C-alpha positions as CSV (number, residue, x, y, z in Angstrom):
1,M,-18.0,-2.4,19.0
2,L,-17.9,-3.6,15.4
3,T,-14.7,-5.0,14.0
4,P,-13.3,-2.7,11.3
5,Q,-13.3,-3.8,7.7
6,V,-9.7,-3.1,7.2
7,T,-6.7,-3.1,9.6
8,I,-3.1,-2.5,8.7
9,Q,-0.7,-3.6,11.4
10,T,2.8,-4.7,12.2
11,E,1.9,-7.4,14.6
12,D,0.7,-10.9,13.7
13,F,-3.0,-11.8,13.6
14,D,-5.0,-14.7,15.0
15,L,-7.1,-16.3,12.3
16,S,-9.6,-17.9,14.6
17,R,-10.1,-14.7,16.6
18,E,-10.7,-12.7,13.5
19,I,-13.2,-15.2,12.1
20,K,-15.0,-15.4,15.4
21,A,-15.4,-11.6,15.6
22,L,-16.6,-11.4,12.0
23,R,-19.2,-14.2,12.5
24,A,-20.4,-12.7,15.8
25,Q,-21.6,-9.6,14.1
26,D,-24.3,-11.4,12.0
27,L,-26.2,-14.5,13.0
28,R,-27.4,-14.9,9.3
29,V,-23.9,-16.1,8.4
30,G,-24.0,-19.6,6.9
31,A,-20.5,-19.5,5.3
32,V,-17.1,-18.0,5.9
33,C,-14.3,-18.1,3.4
34,S,-10.9,-17.0,4.3
35,F,-7.5,-16.7,2.7
36,V,-4.2,-16.3,4.6
37,G,-1.1,-15.3,2.7
38,T,2.4,-16.0,4.1
39,V,5.9,-15.1,3.2
40,R,7.5,-18.0,1.3
41,D,11.1,-18.8,0.8
42,T,11.3,-19.1,-3.0
43,R,14.4,-21.3,-2.6
44,A,12.0,-24.0,-1.5
45,L,10.2,-23.7,-4.9
46,T,13.3,-23.4,-7.1
47,G,16.0,-25.2,-5.1
48,Q,18.4,-22.3,-5.8
49,A,20.0,-20.6,-2.9
50,A,20.2,-17.4,-4.9
51,D,16.4,-17.1,-4.8
52,E,16.2,-17.4,-1.0
53,V,14.0,-14.7,0.5
54,Q,15.6,-13.9,3.9
55,A,13.1,-11.2,4.8
56,M,10.4,-9.0,3.2
57,E,9.6,-5.4,4.1
58,L,6.1,-4.0,3.3
59,E,5.4,-0.3,3.3
60,H,2.2,1.7,2.9
61,Y,0.7,5.2,3.3
62,P,-1.5,5.1,6.5
63,G,-5.0,6.3,5.8
64,M,-4.7,6.0,2.0
65,T,-4.2,2.3,2.1
66,E,-7.2,1.6,4.3
67,K,-9.5,3.8,2.2
68,S,-8.3,2.0,-1.0
69,I,-9.0,-1.4,0.4
70,E,-12.4,-0.3,1.7
71,A,-13.2,0.8,-1.8
72,M,-12.2,-2.6,-3.0
73,I,-14.6,-4.2,-0.5
74,E,-17.3,-1.9,-1.9
75,Q,-16.6,-3.1,-5.4
76,A,-16.9,-6.7,-4.2
77,H,-20.3,-5.8,-2.6
78,Q,-21.5,-4.6,-6.0
79,R,-20.5,-7.9,-7.6
80,F,-21.3,-10.5,-4.9
81,D,-24.0,-11.2,-2.4
82,F,-22.1,-11.3,0.9
83,Y,-22.6,-9.9,4.4
84,A,-19.2,-8.7,5.6
85,A,-15.5,-8.7,4.7
86,R,-12.4,-8.3,6.8
87,V,-8.9,-7.6,5.6
88,V,-5.9,-7.6,7.8
89,H,-2.6,-6.7,6.1
90,R,0.7,-6.6,7.8
91,V,3.5,-4.1,7.2
92,G,7.1,-3.9,8.3
93,R,9.7,-6.6,8.3
94,L,8.4,-10.1,7.8
95,L,10.3,-13.4,7.7
96,P,9.6,-16.7,5.8
97,A,6.5,-18.4,7.2
98,D,5.1,-15.2,8.7
99,Q,1.5,-14.4,7.9
100,I,1.1,-11.3,5.6
101,V,-2.6,-11.0,4.8
102,L,-6.0,-12.2,5.8
103,V,-9.1,-11.8,3.7
104,A,-12.3,-13.2,5.3
105,V,-15.8,-13.0,3.8
106,T,-19.2,-14.0,5.3
107,S,-22.3,-14.8,3.4
108,A,-25.4,-17.0,3.5
109,H,-23.9,-19.6,1.2
110,R,-20.3,-20.6,0.4
111,G,-20.3,-19.7,-3.3
112,E,-20.6,-16.0,-2.8
113,S,-18.0,-16.0,0.0
114,F,-15.5,-17.9,-2.2
115,K,-16.0,-15.6,-5.1
116,A,-15.8,-12.4,-3.0
117,C,-12.7,-13.7,-1.2
118,E,-10.9,-14.5,-4.4
119,F,-11.9,-11.2,-6.0
120,L,-10.6,-9.3,-3.1
121,M,-7.2,-11.1,-3.1
122,D,-6.8,-10.6,-6.8
123,Y,-7.6,-6.9,-6.3
124,L,-5.2,-6.6,-3.3
125,K,-2.3,-8.2,-5.2
126,T,-2.4,-5.6,-8.0
127,Q,-4.2,-2.5,-6.7
128,A,-3.5,-2.1,-3.0
129,P,-1.0,0.7,-2.3
130,F,1.7,-1.5,-0.7
131,W,5.4,-1.5,-1.6
132,K,7.3,-4.7,-1.1
133,K,11.1,-5.2,-0.8
134,E,12.6,-8.6,-0.7
135,Q,16.0,-9.3,1.0
136,T,18.0,-12.1,-0.7
137,P,21.6,-13.1,-0.4
138,Q,22.2,-10.8,-3.4
139,G,20.8,-7.8,-1.5
140,A,17.4,-6.0,-1.3
141,Q,15.2,-5.3,-4.3
142,W,11.7,-3.8,-4.7
143,V,9.2,-6.3,-6.1
144,D,6.9,-5.3,-9.1
145,A,3.5,-6.7,-9.7
146,R,3.5,-9.8,-11.9
147,V,1.8,-10.2,-15.2
148,S,0.0,-13.3,-13.7
149,D,-1.5,-11.0,-11.0
150,D,-2.8,-8.6,-13.7
151,A,-4.2,-11.6,-15.6
152,A,-6.0,-12.8,-12.4
153,L,-7.6,-9.4,-12.0
154,A,-8.5,-9.2,-15.7
155,R,-10.8,-12.2,-15.4
156,W,-13.0,-10.0,-13.2
157,G,-13.2,-7.5,-16.0
158,I,-10.6,-5.1,-14.4
159,S,-7.6,-4.1,-16.4
160,A,-4.3,-3.3,-14.7
161,A,-0.9,-2.5,-16.2
162,N,1.4,-3.1,-13.2
163,A,4.0,-5.5,-14.7
C-alpha cells in the first residue's frame, strides 16, 4: 500500500519511519529533504514571561484541508522536478517542543528536493486551512498569518494577503 501524500492527525509522527516509507516507494530516489516544525516557547526567544506559549491548539476542516494540501503538492510538481512529497500535519492541543508538521520530498538530486520542500512549507504557512490558537499566561488568542510568511510566499510569485 502506498503512503498517502497528506495526513492530518492528532498523534505524533516518527520522522525516520515516514522517510523510510517515502523512500521505499521509489528506488530512483537519490535525495530526501525534510522539514519538521515544532511548537516553540516564544519566551525562550524574547526572555519575557508574558510571551510564554503554554499550549497551542490547531483546528482544520477534515477533507478540505487534505485536498488543499494535495493541490499545493501539485503546484510544487509543476515547478520542481521531484518524485514524491509527504506532508503530515498535527491538529489538536500541542505543547512546547511537540512536533507540528513534517514536509518530506524525494528527488534524484538534492536541489529539487530542497526547493520543493521550502516551497511547500512557505505555501503551508500561509494558505493551508488551519486555525491556530495560542495559550499564554494572558489567555488564549487566535494567531494570524504574519507579513513575513506572505513575503516568503511572494518570492515564489504567489501573492497572499493574510496579515
